[in-house]
C-alpha angles and dihedrals in degrees: 000000000000099000138009118169126166123187089343095309117122105220089193090072091070103018144042102235119220125218108286127237107218129190092183100178141020122193118223111201118202115211140166131211115233117205112246094013128104119236120000141285113252107224102173149323135234133187114250131199126297134210137226124193133176143154125251121206110200118230128225134026123326094275091050090047092050090050090047091057091049090051090047090053090055092047091052095046097102130133098205136039116284131188114280117192115197113184103325145030095286118090143190128220100241144170129197115255134185127016133315113228113183132195108207111176138154092270105026147016123198139168134178118223127195128197132193112225121211096221136282119017123262123239133180122332114237132197131200131178122234106209119232105275091349141090141249130206118205142160121246114211130204130062101266135056120269133199117227136211121228122199139171136168095205109048110162114188128236111264097226103036095032091221135109120212156120138249129220120221090333089294128074117034140193114214128177132196101226094190095221142062088228125089114283135188113239129188122184119186109191093188099050089031093227130144122197121186117186090341091307125114110248140156134243117244115287093250094053124106129211110245124246116188115208117200110279139053121334137176123209116192128190094230097167125047129334140273124109112258137196121231117199129185139164120225115244123210129197 
């Protein structure tokens, strides 16, 4: 395999990496039983976790191989998902799972590692600017939906509604009560579903919706207040 990097560590430096077996997605169907009706009503679907597994053949003599496995153990000792690149520039957020069973002999030393993947792969991160009081149209790449962040240092609320915010494709919107007629910093993370106003945790208005950007063309308009903002998203790939 051409490239295998986990948490910034190139496994190819110490090992020959075998071809991976990747179960990159699992589909979780949500259904409900209805009394008196055969089958079930399908109410939704979410993507579950995936899995990547491959063999590592340690390089060098038996001492170097033994040290390589010790180094591997340290690299894999993480308590939260880290980026895993397998073969190209896209990556998964992954965490090791299961056991490591090594074969360290006089002529060889192999181990098979397995990672749990958090869902679709991540591609490049893109940034667009939403003009103060204006709109921006942009294309989202990838093959799966992504959730953006929106941030500004100079949010100035609308005089009548007392909120600052943006609208996606003339539908869903994210509005924030800034609490002041002065400029405020605002950060909205649609993936983590967090709202920060002037370094304080806050909430969008109750009728707001967190944005999800499907692949394709979108327009985001600053429909309340002024203050140029930056919208950032990372492409997602099935």
